[in-house]
Kinemage of the C-alpha trace (Angstrom):
@kinemage 1
@onewidth
@group {chain A} dominant
@subgroup {mainchain}
@vectorlist {calphas} color= white
{ca unk a 1} P -8.164 -3.668 20.918
{ca unk a 2} L -9.112 -7.248 21.664
{ca unk a 3} L -6.010 -9.199 22.781
{ca unk a 4} L -6.681 -11.976 20.255
{ca unk a 5} L -7.172 -9.579 17.324
{ca unk a 6} L -4.496 -10.063 14.660
{ca unk a 7} L -3.078 -7.516 12.231
{ca unk a 8} L -5.187 -9.106 9.501
{ca unk a 9} L -8.315 -8.581 11.612
{ca unk a 10} L -7.571 -4.840 11.591
{ca unk a 11} L -7.633 -4.617 7.771
{ca unk a 12} L -10.827 -2.905 6.559
{ca unk a 13} L -13.110 -5.092 4.440
{ca unk a 14} L -12.483 -2.995 1.288
{ca unk a 15} L -8.743 -3.784 1.462
{ca unk a 16} L -9.073 -7.520 2.031
{ca unk a 17} L -7.784 -9.343 -1.002
{ca unk a 18} L -9.749 -12.200 -2.515
{ca unk a 19} L -8.776 -14.953 -4.944
{ca unk a 20} L -10.229 -13.112 -7.923
{ca unk a 21} L -8.139 -10.820 -10.145
{ca unk a 22} L -8.230 -7.177 -9.035
{ca unk a 23} L -9.098 -4.627 -11.702
{ca unk a 24} L -6.638 -1.760 -12.197
{ca unk a 25} L -8.168 1.496 -13.425
{ca unk a 26} L -5.576 4.210 -12.975
{ca unk a 27} L -5.411 7.505 -14.869
{ca unk a 28} L -2.126 8.505 -13.217
{ca unk a 29} L 1.139 6.634 -12.550
{ca unk a 30} L 0.630 7.220 -8.825
{ca unk a 31} L -2.883 7.648 -7.419
{ca unk a 32} L -4.090 8.456 -3.897
{ca unk a 33} L -7.548 7.560 -2.621
{ca unk a 34} L -8.325 8.814 0.905
{ca unk a 35} L -11.258 7.294 2.804
{ca unk a 36} L -12.473 7.717 6.366
{ca unk a 37} L -10.732 4.466 7.442
{ca unk a 38} L -7.508 4.502 5.403
{ca unk a 39} L -5.533 6.066 2.563
{ca unk a 40} L -4.910 3.925 -0.526
{ca unk a 41} L -1.780 4.689 -2.572
{ca unk a 42} L -1.548 2.905 -5.918
{ca unk a 43} L 1.586 2.709 -8.074
{ca unk a 44} L 1.219 1.702 -11.716
{ca unk a 45} L 3.454 -0.756 -13.538
{ca unk a 46} L 3.934 2.037 -16.114
{ca unk a 47} L 5.194 4.582 -13.582
{ca unk a 48} L 8.092 6.837 -14.489
{ca unk a 49} L 10.499 8.287 -11.967
{ca unk a 50} L 8.969 9.099 -8.569
{ca unk a 51} L 10.353 10.626 -5.389
{ca unk a 52} L 10.373 7.588 -3.061
{ca unk a 53} L 11.723 9.653 -0.145
{ca unk a 54} L 8.969 12.276 -0.391
{ca unk a 55} L 6.244 9.614 -0.664
{ca unk a 56} L 7.719 7.687 2.291
{ca unk a 57} L 7.759 10.920 4.297
{ca unk a 58} L 4.108 11.604 3.503
{ca unk a 59} L 3.086 8.027 4.346
{ca unk a 60} L 5.075 8.256 7.580
{ca unk a 61} L 3.301 11.480 8.552
{ca unk a 62} L -0.112 9.957 7.832
{ca unk a 63} L 0.614 6.894 9.966
{ca unk a 64} L 2.637 8.451 12.781
{ca unk a 65} L 1.067 11.896 13.200
{ca unk a 66} L -2.455 11.434 11.808
{ca unk a 67} L -2.700 7.797 12.998
{ca unk a 68} L -4.132 6.756 9.619
{ca unk a 69} L -3.803 3.314 8.049
{ca unk a 70} L -2.094 3.492 4.630
{ca unk a 71} L -2.362 0.776 1.977
{ca unk a 72} L 0.327 0.830 -0.701
{ca unk a 73} L -0.552 -1.173 -3.818
{ca unk a 74} L 2.073 -1.714 -6.471
{ca unk a 75} L 1.112 -3.244 -9.794
{ca unk a 76} L 3.565 -5.238 -11.892
{ca unk a 77} L 7.335 -5.413 -11.596
{ca unk a 78} L 7.975 -1.671 -11.335
{ca unk a 79} L 5.041 -0.960 -9.003
{ca unk a 80} L 6.074 -3.795 -6.666
{ca unk a 81} L 9.668 -2.583 -6.500
{ca unk a 82} L 8.697 0.996 -5.709
{ca unk a 83} L 6.120 -0.073 -3.099
{ca unk a 84} L 8.706 -2.171 -1.292
{ca unk a 85} L 11.243 0.684 -1.477
{ca unk a 86} L 8.709 3.047 0.130
{ca unk a 87} L 8.020 0.546 2.942
{ca unk a 88} L 11.757 -0.024 3.421
{ca unk a 89} L 12.429 3.721 3.570
{ca unk a 90} L 9.743 4.063 6.261
{ca unk a 91} L 11.509 1.430 8.365
{ca unk a 92} L 14.967 2.933 7.812
{ca unk a 93} L 14.226 6.532 8.659
{ca unk a 94} L 12.421 6.098 11.969
{ca unk a 95} L 14.147 4.754 15.067
{ca unk a 96} L 11.693 5.701 17.832
{ca unk a 97} L 8.474 4.614 16.140
{ca unk a 98} L 7.550 1.010 15.366
{ca unk a 99} L 5.774 0.565 12.039
{ca unk a 100} L 3.494 -2.452 11.781
{ca unk a 101} L 2.879 -3.775 8.271
{ca unk a 102} L 1.107 -6.580 6.464
{ca unk a 103} L 2.287 -7.757 3.066
{ca unk a 104} L 0.272 -9.670 0.455
{ca unk a 105} L 0.620 -10.474 -3.218
{ca unk a 106} L -2.290 -10.658 -5.632
{ca unk a 107} L -3.100 -10.725 -9.341
{ca unk a 108} L -4.387 -7.634 -11.117
{ca unk a 109} L -5.324 -6.762 -14.695
{ca unk a 110} L -6.053 -3.539 -16.518
{ca unk a 111} L -9.578 -3.218 -17.871
{ca unk a 112} L -8.343 -3.232 -21.483
{ca unk a 113} L -5.925 -6.151 -21.098
{ca unk a 114} L -6.143 -9.911 -20.675
{ca unk a 115} L -2.670 -10.237 -19.161
{ca unk a 116} L -2.363 -10.398 -15.388
{ca unk a 117} L 0.120 -8.437 -13.295
{ca unk a 118} L 1.598 -9.876 -10.131
{ca unk a 119} L 1.037 -7.126 -7.584
{ca unk a 120} L 1.654 -6.333 -3.929
{ca unk a 121} L -0.331 -4.689 -1.147
{ca unk a 122} L 1.528 -3.388 1.889
{ca unk a 123} L -0.643 -2.028 4.683
{ca unk a 124} L 1.092 0.265 7.158
{ca unk a 125} L -0.838 0.481 10.421
{ca unk a 126} L -0.533 2.942 13.252
{ca unk a 127} L 0.423 1.340 16.554
{ca unk a 128} L -2.313 0.625 19.042
């Protein structure tokens, strides 16, 4: 990696947030979209109970063992809270591995709604 490259420079173009409102089109409360560059995990603002520890374990395995970048997007109050809990659980459970994360907020809206949801994107990157 180039010495002057920042964490933000490592974010794939598809995950870079713009000023425009992001469209949310989820069929499930929690959705996973794997790509060749990263795995995107989205958590709806309508989500019911989820197993934060299991999801954190899976994200940890993807980053630590598979060396994959994982983007966690939480929509609305509930999605933000659960996304942050997953990131916090990652940090808590691992002592020998240093997680590197970026954190951004953005506005999102469902296709059938005019109201905007404050949302968060946490990108967990494998170490260099």
